[in-house]
C-alpha positions as CSV (number, residue, x, y, z in Angstrom):
1,M,6.0,-0.8,14.8
2,P,2.2,-1.3,14.4
3,K,1.2,-4.5,16.2
4,A,-2.4,-4.4,14.9
5,F,-1.3,-5.3,11.4
6,D,-3.4,-8.3,10.2
7,A,-0.9,-11.0,9.4
8,A,-3.8,-13.3,8.4
9,N,-4.5,-11.1,5.4
10,P,-3.1,-12.7,2.2
11,P,-0.4,-12.6,1.0
12,F,1.1,-11.9,4.4
13,D,-0.4,-15.1,5.9
14,R,2.4,-17.0,4.1
15,L,5.2,-15.3,6.1
16,T,7.2,-17.1,8.7
17,P,7.2,-15.6,12.2
18,H,10.7,-14.1,11.6
19,E,9.6,-12.7,8.2
20,M,6.5,-11.2,9.9
21,E,8.6,-9.4,12.5
22,T,10.8,-8.0,9.7
23,L,7.7,-6.8,8.0
24,R,6.3,-5.2,11.2
25,A,9.6,-3.4,11.7
26,A,9.2,-1.9,8.2
27,L,5.6,-0.6,8.7
28,D,4.6,3.0,9.0
29,I,1.1,4.4,9.1
30,V,0.3,7.2,6.6
31,Y,-2.7,9.5,6.3
32,F,-4.1,10.8,3.0
33,R,-6.7,13.6,2.7
34,P,-9.6,13.3,0.3
35,G,-8.4,13.8,-3.2
36,E,-4.8,13.5,-2.3
37,P,-2.6,11.4,-4.7
38,V,-0.9,8.4,-3.2
39,I,0.9,7.2,-6.4
40,D,0.7,8.9,-9.8
41,Q,0.5,6.7,-12.9
42,G,3.9,6.1,-14.3
43,S,5.7,7.1,-11.0
44,P,7.9,4.9,-8.9
45,S,6.9,3.9,-5.4
46,Q,9.2,3.0,-2.5
47,A,6.4,1.2,-0.6
48,L,3.6,-1.2,-0.7
49,F,0.4,0.2,0.8
50,V,-2.3,-1.7,2.7
51,V,-5.5,0.2,3.4
52,I,-6.5,0.4,7.1
53,K,-9.5,2.8,6.9
54,G,-11.0,4.7,4.0
55,T,-11.1,4.3,0.3
56,I,-8.4,4.5,-2.5
57,E,-9.4,5.0,-6.1
58,E,-7.4,3.1,-8.7
59,S,-7.6,4.6,-12.1
60,D,-5.9,4.7,-15.5
61,G,-6.1,7.3,-18.2
62,A,-9.5,6.0,-19.2
63,G,-11.2,6.2,-15.8
64,L,-11.9,4.5,-12.5
65,L,-10.8,0.8,-12.3
66,A,-11.4,-0.1,-8.7
67,L,-12.2,1.1,-5.2
68,L,-9.8,-0.3,-2.6
69,G,-10.8,-0.6,1.0
70,P,-9.6,-2.0,4.3
71,K,-7.1,-4.9,3.9
72,D,-6.6,-4.2,0.2
73,S,-3.0,-3.7,-0.8
74,F,-1.4,-1.8,-3.7
75,D,0.9,-1.1,-5.7
76,S,3.3,-4.1,-6.0
77,R,3.6,-3.4,-9.7
78,A,5.4,-0.1,-9.0
79,L,7.9,-2.0,-6.7
80,V,8.5,-4.8,-9.2
81,H,8.5,-2.8,-12.5
82,G,9.9,0.5,-11.2
83,K,6.8,2.5,-11.9
84,S,3.0,2.3,-11.3
85,G,0.7,1.3,-14.2
86,H,-2.2,3.1,-12.5
87,A,-2.9,6.1,-10.4
88,F,-4.0,5.8,-6.8
89,R,-5.8,8.6,-5.0
90,A,-7.6,8.9,-1.6
91,R,-11.4,9.1,-2.1
92,D,-11.9,10.1,1.5
93,E,-9.8,10.4,4.6
94,T,-7.7,7.3,4.4
95,L,-5.2,5.5,6.6
96,C,-2.7,3.0,5.1
97,Y,0.1,0.9,6.3
98,S,3.2,1.8,4.3
99,V,5.6,-1.1,3.9
100,R,9.0,0.2,2.8
101,D,10.9,-1.7,0.1
102,L,12.7,-4.2,2.3
103,R,15.5,-4.6,-0.2
104,Y,16.8,-1.2,0.9
105,S,16.2,-1.6,4.6
106,T,19.1,-2.0,7.0
C-alpha cells in the first residue's frame, strides 16, 4: 500500500479518511517502458492510472491529443463506459499508480 500517494490531488482530495484508506489499499505501482501501450483505444481497463513519474501520450486515430505527467490521472472513461475512447502509451520510462476498480475488490 503506497503511503506516498498524494491525497491532496483532485479528485482524491474530496475523499473521507475512510475512503482514502480504501483507495490506498487498492493501489499498486506499475512500470511502463518507452513506447509501451498502457490502454489501447477501444479496449476496457480494470484500473484508473495516476502518473507518478514520466510521460503518457494520449492519442486518438488522428494523432496526439495530450501529454500526461505527474499527478495526471487517466482513463476514467474506460471504467465508466467499458472501453477507452483514446489510446495511452508511455512516452518514456513511466511509473503510475494503478487503482483497481473498487467495485470488484473484496
